[in-house]
N, C-alpha and C positions, 0 to 999 in steps of 0.2 A: 719887586714891588710894581704893581700895574700903574700907579699914579704917584710917581716920585715927587711931583710938585706939591703934594698935599702933606700937611704936617700931621703926625700921629705919634702917640706914645704907646701903641699896642704892637706886639710882635706875635707872629705865628708860633704856636706851641710845638709845632713839628720841625719847621725849618729855621725858626728864629728870625725870619725876615720881617721888616716892618709892614704892617697892613693898615690901610685906611678904613674908616667905618663902612664905606660902600662895599669893599671887597671882603670883609671879615665874615666868617661863617662860624656860628656858635658850635663849639665842640663839647664833649663831656667834661673836659677840663680846659678852660680858657677859650681862645679863638684860634681858628686856622685860616690860612689863605686858600683861595679857590684852587690854586695849583695842587696843593697838598691834598685837598679833599678829592679832587679828580683822580690823583694818583692812588689814593686809598681805595676809591671805588673800582678802579681798574684792577688793583691787586685783589680785591674781594672777588671780582668776577673770575679771576684766574685761579681761585682756590680749587684744589684738587683733593680727591679722596685718597685713601691709602693705596688704591690700585690705579691712581693717576687719572681717574675719571672725573669729569666736571661735576661739581656738587649740584644736586638737584633736590628739591623739597617734595615734589609730587611725582609718584611713579606713573606718569601719564601713559607710557608705552604699555605697561602691564594692564592697566584698565582698558586701553584701546584694544589690545589683543583679546582680552576676555569679551569685550563687546562684540568684536568681529565673530568670535566663535559662537556666541549666543545668538547673534543675528543669523549666522549661517545655519544653525540648528533650527531656528524658527522657519527659515526657508525650507529646510528639509521636511519639517512637519507639514508645511503647506503643500509642497510638491511631491511628497513621498520620500521617507528617509532612505529607502533602498534605491529609489530612482535617482536621487541626487548622488548617492554613493557610487552607483554604477557609472554615472556620467562624469563625475569629477574626482573619484577616489583613486587610491593606488591600484593600478591594474597593469601588470607587466606588459602584456601584449598591446594594450592601448598606448602605453608610453613608447614602446618600440615602433608603433605605427605612426608616431609623430605627435602624440598628445603629451608633450613633455611637461606641460603646466601641472599635470596631476602630481608631480613630485612635490609641489608646494600646496596646491589646493587641498590635497588629501589631509594636510595637517590642520585644517580649519573645520573639518567635518567630523561628525561623531555618529556612533551607531545607536545610542540610546541616551535617555536623560541621565541615567546613572554614570554612563561613560563620560558624558559632558561634565557632570557635577564633580566627579573625581579629578579629572584633569584641570578644571578651572580652580578647584580648591588648592591643588598643589601650585598652580601658576600664581594664584593670589598670595599664598604663604611665602613662597620662595622668590617670586618675581619682584616684589616690592623692595626687598632688601638688596637683591642683586642689582636692580636698576639704580638704586641710590648709591651703590658701591661703584658701579661701572659707568654710570651716566647713560643718557637716553640712547645715543648712537651705538655705543659698544654693546649695550644690553640687547638692542634690537638685532645687531649682528650675531650675537650669541644665540638668540632665539631662532632666527631664520637659518643659520648654518646648522644648528642642531636638528631642526625640522628637515632640512635637506639631507643631512647625514643619516637620519633615521630612514628617510624615504629611499635613499640610495642603497642602504643595507637591505631593506625589504625588497627592493628591485632585484638585487643580486641573489638573495637567499630564499625568497618566497616562490611559490608556484606562480608562474606568469599568468595563469588563467584565473587566479584568485583576485579578490578585491578587498582592500582594507582602508580604514579611515581612522583619524584620531590625532590629537595633539600630543600623544604619548611620547613620540620621538623627541619633540622639542622640550617637553616636561622633563624627560630623563636627561636631556642636555643641561637643564637647569640644576638637576641633582648632581650631575658630574661636575659642573662648574662650582657648585656650592662646596663640594668636598675639596677641590683643588684650591679655591680661594680661601676656604676656611683653614686649610693646612698652612697656607702661606701666611695668613694672619694669626696663626697659632690659636685658632678658636676650636671649640668642641664640635666635631662633625659626626658624633656618634649617631644621632637621630637620622641624619641624611644617609649614613651607611646602612642603618637598619631598614630604612624605607626602600633603599635600593635592593637590599637582599630579599626582602619580602616580595617585592614586585617581580624580581627575577624568578623566584620560586613559583609565584602565581602564574607567571607567563608560560612556564613549562608544564604546569599542572592543568590549568584550565584551557580547554581547546578554544580556538578562535581568536586568541590573543596574539598579536604580531610581535613576538619577543625580538624578532630581528630588527624592527624599527626601534624598539627600546634600546637594544645593544648599540645600534648605530648612533642614535641620538646621545646616549651616555658617553661614548668614546669621543664623539665630535665636541660635545659641550666641555668635556674635560680638556681636550686639546685647545679649544678657544681660551679657556681660563688659564691654561698653562702659558700660552703666548702672552696673555695680558699681564699675568703676574711676573713673568720673566722680563718684561719690558717696562714695568711700572717705575723702576728706579732710574731709568735712563733720563737724561736731561732733554727737555724739548729743544728743537722740534724733532730730534732723532727718535725720541720715544714714540711719537705718533706715526712717524714714517715707517719705522721697523714693525710696529704692531699692525698697522694697516696693510703693509706689504705681506706680512705673514698670514693674516686673515684672508687676504685676496688669494694668496697661493693655496690655502686650504680650500677655498671655494672652487678654484680651478681644478684641484685634485678630485673633488667630489663630482664636478661636471664631467671630467675625463672618465671617471669610474662609471658614470651613467652611460656615457657614449660607448664605452667598451662593452657594457652589458647589452646595450642595444645591438651592437655589431654581433655579439655572440648569439643573440636570439634570432637575428635575421640571417645568420650564416647557414 
């Protein structure tokens, strides 16, 4: 009781301690003291999803990523789609020469309106649910690591003289994460598997599609989801420490793979 000198006949419905009229807070049933209300608010903020991600109501990261990709394409239209692609897209020899930023900038560029529309549609459909499930930070880590994984795979397996752009690696990472997270939650992932299968077939049939980035993003996204699902039931703070360390280790592996490819090209 904050004011023990004051007479009162009201008790907190949570802790049963007496509360004076100045300190009481109206609750759905009866009144509560300020301490119990504050504790309830802290507990509410600590609420986690089934994958231990902080609960979030708006998928702001997904909308921001879509906005960045759309803005980047408008820039491409103004400056020349191919000009921007050659200057900032995936290009093996350029990366080996020191333009390492292409490994990520390429994931925000696109080759056509149809290319952009397809990737943004998948990002919109899958991204919102995954962001709500993982939380903003973990979801952003999933997206960026998938984009990097797709770029590194393309760097290793594609012709270093070629140029490619697109968020497909990151989008395939979301597909891979959806399958792993869905299996963990015992949800139906049939549609995601069908979409993966169709795009894999299309990637091999239609020339010009960088199936290597698709494969790299898919595997990386699945690995990120595997890490997050396997650490979800750990008690905090060990849960976040182990998950963060594992994701950081995955990022280091991808960077080392890119460095090895650079050394192979320059040797």
